[in-house]
N, C-alpha and C positions, 0 to 999 in steps of 0.2 A: 676735757681734763680740766680739774679744780684743784686749788690749793697745792700747789707746788711746796716743796720743802727743800730748796735748793741749798746743799752743803757747800759748794765751791764756786758755782756760777748759776745763773736762771736759764732754763731752757736749754740745757746742755746738748750739743750736737754731737753724737758719738760717731758721726762719719758715715761712711757705705758698709755696708752689710758684707762682711768677709765670708764667713761659714758659720756652721753649726758644731757646737760640741754637744752631742746628745741631741736634745730637742730645744737646747737654749741658743738664743741669737747671739751672734759675736759680730763686733762692728769695727772698724779701724781703732775706734778710741774708747772702747768699754764693751760691756755686754749687759742684759737685760734680763731681770727676774720679777717675779710676781708674788705677793704673799697677803693673804687675807687676815687681817688682825683685829682685836677687839680695839674699843677707843681707847682703854687703858693702855693697851700695848703701844697705840699709835701717839699717845702722849709721851711715853718712854721715847721713843723714836724721836721725837719732836725735841724734848729736854737734853737727850743724851747723846742723839746723831749716830744711833746703834739699835739693833734690835735685841730683844731678848725670848728666851722660851716664854710662854704664856704663863704667868702666876697664877695659882689657885686652881688650874685646871689639870686633873687626874689624866692625863693623856701620857702615851708613850711615844707619840710621833710629832714632828716638828719641822715643815716641808715650806720647801719654794716651788713655784711652778715655772715652768717656761712658757705656759699661755695664760691669759686673762680667760680665755673660755672655759679652760678647766677649772679655774677657782670659782667662777661662776656657776656653773653648772652643779658643783657639789655644796654652793651655798656658803663657803668661806668668806669670810668678811660679813656675813649677813648680819650678825649683830654688831658689825663695827665699820670697818672700811677695806678696801682692796687697793693694796700700794703697789705701783711700779717703782723697779729700783734700776736704777743704771749705776753700774759698778766698774770699778777699774779693771782694764785689761787684766788678764791673768787671774782672777778671782775664781773662776771656774776650773782652771788648771789645778790650782790649789786643792779645791774640793775633790777633784777627781784623782789627784795624787793619796789623798787620803781616804779614798772610798772604798766602800764594800758595795756589791750589787745585789738585788734578788736574782732568782733563776728563770727569770720571765724570758720570752722569746726576744723582746725589745730590749732590754736592758743586755742582755747578751750578745746581741748582735751590734748595739751602738758601742759598750765598751767590753769587748771580748778579753782584754787584758787583764780587767778589773776581777779582784778575788769576787767569787760566788759564795754567798754565805746564806744561811737563815738564821743567824746569831741572834740570840737575844741579849739586850743589853747595849746595842750598838749606841743608842741612844744617850748613854752614860761613859762609854767607854773612849770617847775622843773619835769616833768613826764617822765618817759621812756615808750617808745610806742612799742609793739610787736604785730607786722602785718604779717599776711600771705602773700605770693608773689610767683609766678609761676614762674619756670625758663623758659625761651623764647622758644617757640617750643619745648615743652616738656608738660607733666601733672605732673611733679614733683612739689611739693608745699613744702614751709618751711616758718620759722618765721624768720624774719627779726627783728632787735633791733632798733629803732628809738632814737637817742640821744637827737635831741631838740637841740634849740639854746640858751639856758640858760646856762651860766656857772655855775650856781649854783645845775643845774639839771644833766641830763645824762652824758654831757660833763665832768663834773667834775668827777661823779662814774668812767665814762670810764678811764680817764686821771691818777685819783688820784692826790694827793698832788705834785705838780710840775712835772707833768707825769710819778710819780714812779710805777704806774700800768703797763705801756707800759716795759716790760721786753726788748724786741727785736722787730724791724720791718724791714720788707725787701722788696723790689720792686719785684714782681714776673711778671709782664707784664708791 
């Protein structure tokens, strides 16, 4: 692992593994997320200490993943970098409390109390979308978290006030 972008401390130890929320790992002192991003979006992260929705890309989805394997399998970060985020405890709980999920078996099993929807526009209406995905060339399914494009929605919940939910980030590929 190279190029750490430590925000509070170097090589932050999150402590021992506690549990999973969905497919995301939760430790005593934080949570782990992965995101593939362009070099420009990584520069934004370095400069501002928080992530943004990709600029100039006409897409309707903006997701994080619980696994590096998924990000690599679908080629996200191929034109940039793959970043591992160490997040404040409770970040995922905040995303879940503002979440809607797809109607897949895995999302239903992991988040049975979450509203199931096939709404369009979740990415701009402040919702967080929990969606089943399959690691390419496998049968392994996982649930990724869509942050949307609305600064007052999932992006804000992920970043926190001025990016304070992001404890540390590092390029892993």
